[in-house]
C-alpha positions as CSV (number, residue, x, y, z in Angstrom):
1,M,-22.2,12.6,-3.1
2,R,-19.5,14.0,-0.9
3,A,-15.9,13.9,-2.3
4,W,-12.5,15.2,-1.5
5,R,-10.6,16.6,-4.5
6,T,-6.9,17.5,-4.8
7,T,-7.4,21.1,-6.0
8,R,-3.8,22.2,-5.8
9,P,-1.1,19.7,-4.8
10,G,1.2,21.0,-2.1
11,P,1.9,20.9,1.6
12,L,-1.0,19.9,3.8
13,T,-0.7,23.2,5.6
14,D,-1.8,24.9,2.3
15,R,-5.0,22.8,2.3
16,P,-4.6,21.0,-1.1
17,L,-7.7,18.9,-0.4
18,R,-11.1,20.4,-0.6
19,M,-14.5,18.7,0.1
20,S,-17.2,19.1,-2.5
21,R,-20.7,17.9,-3.2
22,E,-21.2,16.6,-6.7
23,L,-23.1,14.1,-8.9
24,L,-22.4,10.4,-8.8
25,P,-19.7,9.2,-11.2
26,R,-20.9,7.8,-14.5
27,P,-19.4,4.3,-15.2
28,T,-18.6,3.0,-18.6
29,S,-20.1,-0.2,-20.0
30,R,-17.1,-2.2,-18.6
31,D,-17.2,-0.6,-15.1
32,L,-18.9,-1.3,-11.8
33,L,-20.5,1.6,-9.9
34,V,-19.6,1.1,-6.3
35,R,-20.8,2.6,-3.0
36,V,-17.8,3.2,-0.8
37,L,-18.0,1.5,2.6
38,A,-14.4,2.2,3.6
39,C,-11.3,3.6,2.1
40,G,-7.8,3.2,3.6
41,V,-5.4,6.2,3.9
42,C,-2.2,5.3,2.2
43,R,1.2,7.1,2.2
44,T,0.9,7.2,-1.6
45,D,-2.3,9.3,-1.2
46,L,-0.1,11.7,0.8
47,H,2.5,11.8,-2.1
48,V,-0.3,12.5,-4.6
49,V,-1.9,15.3,-2.5
50,E,1.4,17.0,-1.6
51,G,2.7,16.7,-5.2
52,D,5.6,14.4,-4.5
53,L,4.1,12.4,-7.3
54,P,3.5,14.5,-10.4
55,P,-0.2,15.0,-11.0
56,H,-1.7,12.7,-13.6
57,R,-5.2,14.2,-13.4
58,L,-6.3,17.6,-12.3
59,N,-8.6,17.7,-9.2
60,V,-8.4,14.0,-8.7
61,I,-10.2,12.2,-5.8
62,P,-7.4,10.3,-3.9
63,G,-7.8,6.9,-2.3
64,H,-7.1,3.4,-3.6
65,E,-7.7,1.0,-0.7
66,I,-11.5,0.8,-1.3
67,V,-14.0,-1.6,0.1
68,G,-17.4,-1.1,-1.6
69,E,-20.8,-2.5,-2.5
70,V,-21.7,-2.9,-6.2
71,V,-24.8,-0.7,-7.0
72,A,-24.6,-1.1,-10.8
73,V,-22.9,-3.4,-13.3
74,G,-22.0,-2.2,-16.8
75,A,-23.4,-4.0,-19.8
76,D,-20.0,-5.3,-20.8
77,A,-18.6,-5.8,-17.3
78,G,-19.0,-9.6,-17.3
79,G,-20.5,-11.8,-14.7
80,R,-18.0,-11.9,-11.9
81,F,-19.9,-9.4,-9.7
82,A,-23.5,-8.7,-9.0
83,V,-25.4,-5.8,-7.5
84,G,-25.1,-6.0,-3.7
85,Q,-21.8,-7.8,-3.7
86,R,-18.8,-6.4,-1.8
87,V,-15.7,-5.8,-3.9
88,G,-12.2,-4.4,-3.4
89,I,-10.6,-1.7,-5.5
90,A,-6.8,-1.4,-5.4
91,W,-4.1,0.9,-6.8
92,L,-3.7,-0.9,-10.2
93,R,-6.7,0.3,-12.2
94,C,-6.0,-0.9,-15.7
95,T,-3.3,-2.1,-18.1
96,C,-3.1,-2.5,-21.8
97,G,-2.9,-6.3,-21.8
98,H,-0.8,-6.7,-24.9
99,C,2.6,-5.1,-24.3
100,R,5.6,-7.3,-23.6
101,Y,5.3,-6.8,-19.9
102,C,1.6,-7.7,-19.7
103,I,2.2,-10.8,-21.9
104,R,4.9,-12.1,-19.6
105,G,2.9,-11.5,-16.5
106,D,4.5,-8.3,-15.3
107,E,1.5,-6.1,-15.8
108,N,2.8,-3.8,-12.9
109,L,5.4,-2.6,-15.4
110,C,3.0,-1.9,-18.2
111,P,3.9,1.6,-19.6
112,Y,0.2,2.2,-20.3
113,S,-1.0,1.3,-16.7
114,T,-3.4,3.6,-14.8
115,Y,-4.0,3.9,-11.1
116,T,-6.9,4.5,-8.8
117,G,-6.7,7.9,-7.1
118,W,-4.0,9.2,-9.4
119,D,-5.2,8.7,-13.0
120,A,-8.8,8.1,-12.1
121,D,-11.0,9.2,-9.1
122,G,-10.6,7.1,-6.1
123,G,-12.3,6.4,-2.7
124,Y,-12.2,9.6,-0.7
125,A,-15.8,9.9,-1.7
126,E,-19.2,8.1,-1.2
127,Y,-19.2,6.5,-4.7
128,T,-16.6,5.5,-7.2
129,T,-16.1,3.3,-10.3
130,V,-13.8,0.4,-11.2
131,P,-13.2,-1.6,-14.4
132,A,-14.8,-5.0,-13.5
133,D,-11.7,-6.9,-14.7
134,Y,-9.6,-5.1,-12.0
135,A,-12.1,-5.4,-9.1
136,L,-11.1,-7.9,-6.4
137,E,-12.9,-10.5,-4.5
138,L,-12.5,-10.0,-0.8
139,P,-11.7,-12.5,2.0
140,T,-14.4,-13.2,4.5
141,G,-14.4,-12.7,8.3
142,Y,-13.0,-9.1,8.3
143,P,-15.0,-5.9,9.1
144,V,-14.8,-3.4,6.3
145,V,-12.4,-1.1,8.2
146,E,-9.9,-4.0,8.4
147,L,-10.4,-5.1,4.8
148,A,-9.4,-1.6,3.4
149,P,-5.7,-1.7,4.4
150,L,-5.3,-5.1,2.8
151,L,-6.0,-3.7,-0.6
152,C,-2.7,-1.7,-0.9
153,A,-0.7,-1.9,2.3
154,G,-1.2,-5.6,2.3
155,I,-0.8,-6.3,-1.4
156,I,2.3,-4.0,-1.8
157,G,3.9,-5.4,1.3
158,Y,3.4,-8.9,0.0
159,R,5.1,-8.0,-3.3
160,A,7.9,-6.3,-1.4
161,L,8.4,-9.5,0.7
162,Q,8.6,-11.5,-2.5
163,R,11.1,-9.1,-4.0
164,A,13.2,-9.3,-0.8
165,A,13.7,-13.0,-1.5
166,L,13.4,-14.0,2.2
167,P,14.5,-17.7,2.6
168,D,12.4,-20.1,4.6
169,G,13.0,-19.4,8.3
170,G,15.1,-16.4,7.4
171,R,15.9,-13.2,9.2
172,L,13.9,-10.2,8.0
173,G,14.5,-6.5,8.8
174,I,11.7,-4.0,8.4
175,Y,12.4,-0.3,8.3
176,G,9.4,1.8,9.1
177,F,6.3,0.2,10.7
178,G,3.0,1.6,9.4
179,G,0.1,0.2,7.5
180,S,2.0,-2.0,5.1
181,A,4.8,-3.1,7.4
182,H,2.6,-4.5,10.2
183,L,0.8,-6.7,7.7
184,T,3.9,-7.9,5.9
185,A,5.5,-8.8,9.3
186,Q,2.6,-11.1,10.0
187,V,3.0,-12.9,6.7
188,A,6.7,-13.3,7.3
189,L,6.1,-14.6,10.8
190,A,3.6,-17.1,9.5
191,R,6.3,-18.4,7.3
192,G,8.7,-19.0,10.2
193,A,10.9,-15.9,9.8
194,R,12.5,-13.9,12.6
195,V,11.5,-10.3,12.2
196,H,13.5,-7.3,13.4
197,V,11.8,-3.9,13.2
198,M,13.6,-0.5,12.9
199,T,11.2,2.4,13.5
200,R,10.9,5.7,15.3
201,G,7.4,5.9,16.8
202,R,6.6,4.6,20.3
203,E,3.2,3.3,19.2
204,A,4.7,1.5,16.2
205,R,7.3,-0.1,18.4
206,E,4.7,-1.4,20.8
207,L,2.6,-2.7,17.9
208,A,5.7,-4.5,16.4
209,F,6.4,-6.2,19.7
210,S,2.8,-7.2,20.2
211,L,2.8,-8.9,16.7
212,G,5.8,-11.0,17.6
213,A,8.9,-9.1,16.4
214,A,12.1,-10.6,17.7
215,S,13.5,-7.1,18.3
216,V,12.6,-3.5,17.9
217,Q,15.0,-0.6,17.7
218,G,15.5,2.9,16.3
219,A,15.0,3.7,12.7
220,S,18.7,3.5,11.7
221,D,20.0,1.3,14.5
222,P,21.6,-2.1,13.6
223,P,19.5,-5.2,14.3
224,P,21.0,-7.8,16.7
225,E,21.9,-10.2,14.0
226,P,22.7,-10.1,10.3
227,L,19.7,-10.1,8.0
228,D,18.9,-12.3,5.0
229,S,16.4,-9.8,3.7
230,A,15.2,-6.3,4.5
231,I,12.3,-4.1,3.3
232,L,12.4,-0.3,3.5
233,F,8.8,1.0,3.9
234,A,9.8,4.4,5.2
235,P,10.2,6.9,2.4
236,A,13.6,7.9,3.7
237,G,16.6,7.4,1.4
238,D,19.0,8.0,4.2
239,L,18.0,4.6,5.6
240,V,19.3,2.7,2.6
241,P,22.9,2.6,3.7
242,P,22.2,1.3,7.2
243,A,19.8,-1.2,5.8
244,L,22.4,-2.5,3.4
245,Q,25.0,-2.7,6.1
246,A,22.6,-4.8,8.2
247,L,22.4,-7.5,5.5
248,D,24.4,-10.7,5.6
249,A,26.4,-11.7,2.5
250,G,24.0,-12.4,-0.4
251,G,21.2,-10.5,1.3
252,T,18.5,-8.4,-0.5
253,L,17.0,-5.0,0.3
254,A,13.6,-4.3,-1.2
255,L,12.5,-0.6,-1.5
256,A,8.7,-0.7,-1.1
257,G,7.7,2.8,-1.6
258,I,6.6,4.6,-4.8
259,H,8.5,7.7,-3.6
260,L,11.8,7.9,-1.8
261,S,13.9,10.8,-0.7
262,D,17.5,11.0,-2.1
263,I,19.8,8.1,-1.3
264,P,23.2,9.2,0.1
265,A,26.3,8.1,-1.8
266,L,27.0,4.4,-1.2
267,D,30.4,2.9,-0.4
268,Y,30.8,-0.2,-2.5
269,Q,32.9,-2.2,-0.1
270,R,30.9,-1.3,3.0
271,D,27.3,-1.3,1.5
272,L,27.2,-3.6,-1.5
273,F,30.2,-6.0,-1.7
274,R,29.6,-9.7,-1.0
275,E,26.6,-9.8,-3.3
276,R,24.3,-7.7,-1.3
277,Q,21.7,-6.2,-3.6
278,I,18.9,-3.6,-3.9
279,R,15.5,-4.2,-5.6
280,S,12.8,-1.7,-6.1
281,V,9.1,-2.5,-6.0
282,T,6.7,-1.1,-8.6
283,A,3.0,-1.3,-8.0
284,N,1.5,-4.9,-8.1
285,T,-0.1,-7.4,-10.4
286,R,-3.6,-8.8,-10.0
287,Q,-1.9,-12.1,-9.3
288,D,-0.1,-10.5,-6.3
289,A,-3.5,-9.3,-5.1
290,K,-5.1,-12.8,-5.5
291,E,-2.2,-14.5,-3.7
292,F,-2.1,-12.1,-0.8
293,L,-5.9,-12.0,-0.3
294,A,-5.8,-15.8,-0.2
295,I,-3.2,-15.6,2.6
296,A,-5.5,-13.2,4.4
297,Q,-8.3,-15.7,4.1
298,Q,-6.2,-18.6,5.4
299,H,-4.5,-16.6,8.2
300,R,-6.6,-14.2,10.2
301,L,-4.3,-11.2,10.0
302,R,-4.5,-8.6,12.8
303,V,-5.2,-5.3,11.2
304,S,-4.4,-2.2,13.2
305,A,-7.0,0.2,11.7
306,H,-7.8,3.7,13.0
307,R,-11.3,4.9,11.9
308,Y,-11.8,8.5,10.7
309,P,-15.1,9.9,9.2
310,L,-14.9,10.8,5.6
311,D,-15.2,14.5,6.6
312,A,-11.9,14.2,8.4
313,A,-9.8,13.0,5.4
314,D,-7.4,15.9,5.7
315,K,-6.8,15.2,9.4
316,A,-6.2,11.5,8.7
317,L,-3.5,12.5,6.2
318,A,-2.0,15.0,8.6
319,D,-1.9,12.3,11.3
320,L,-0.3,9.9,8.9
321,A,2.4,12.4,8.0
322,G,3.0,13.1,11.7
323,G,3.3,9.5,12.7
324,V,0.4,9.9,15.1
325,F,-0.7,6.2,14.9
326,G,0.7,2.8,14.2
327,G,-1.0,0.7,11.6
328,A,-3.4,2.2,9.1
329,A,-6.1,4.9,9.0
330,V,-9.4,4.2,7.3
331,L,-12.1,6.6,6.1
332,V,-15.7,5.6,6.6
333,P,-18.4,7.7,4.9
């Protein structure tokens, strides 16, 4: 099969990704062997490839928004999936199942958790594996290129929305408007929220307006009304102070990224007083995935997906880093 491996994490200009031809992966008895039909290109992949996230596995194949077709089922993989069935593979690959976090339903905080495209080879390839217990059933009615971004951008955005504690009919601010934000905005709009978008890119601004945003302005500009909740999708710590200042009393800012540049010093009176608060977002649970994919089945989400051939994975990452497109990029073998 063809596969991209992160041979030496570093700037994209140093070509940290290299294409290779290799044997198909060998699944364990609890795994599914999956032929990759599409794999989304996530900003987390960029952090893995460029070394913003410390390497967990040498020469790992990135990619964790995977839509695939089951080609083999391990002897101990259970009966949920059959050969020929489509499945989704997301960022969360495995947890221990018995620590205090897993027991109380917070498996995203499991200290023994592992992740697709970071601890184990992911979807920038023609085949991959997944533990059957962590494979996801997919909503119907979407082409594969539109399903792929749902499997991280959508799921993480949904968890960020939950962490932001948006009240019914509330006012939500979204900072950065890429693959995750444009899906989260639609979920919030379906719940009756007014959505204000702060972003820098012209295409992203146009997309936000087309989806129904009440206003769109520059990345650090104040929205036209105080916010009940805000989500920071852009990995820019310098946007935390203006996002906090945009909150109404009692408002919540959720930080959605796995990586964030340094946050400037906060002024307590200006940025935090009157019970404004910051919450981080760490990965997701399988329950998050189930709930979000049920929403995607109930509400036909508009997915802005830009198709790239598998051979152009390095270009797709470069375009993501450069803000060339709004929405999400998807690799198709």
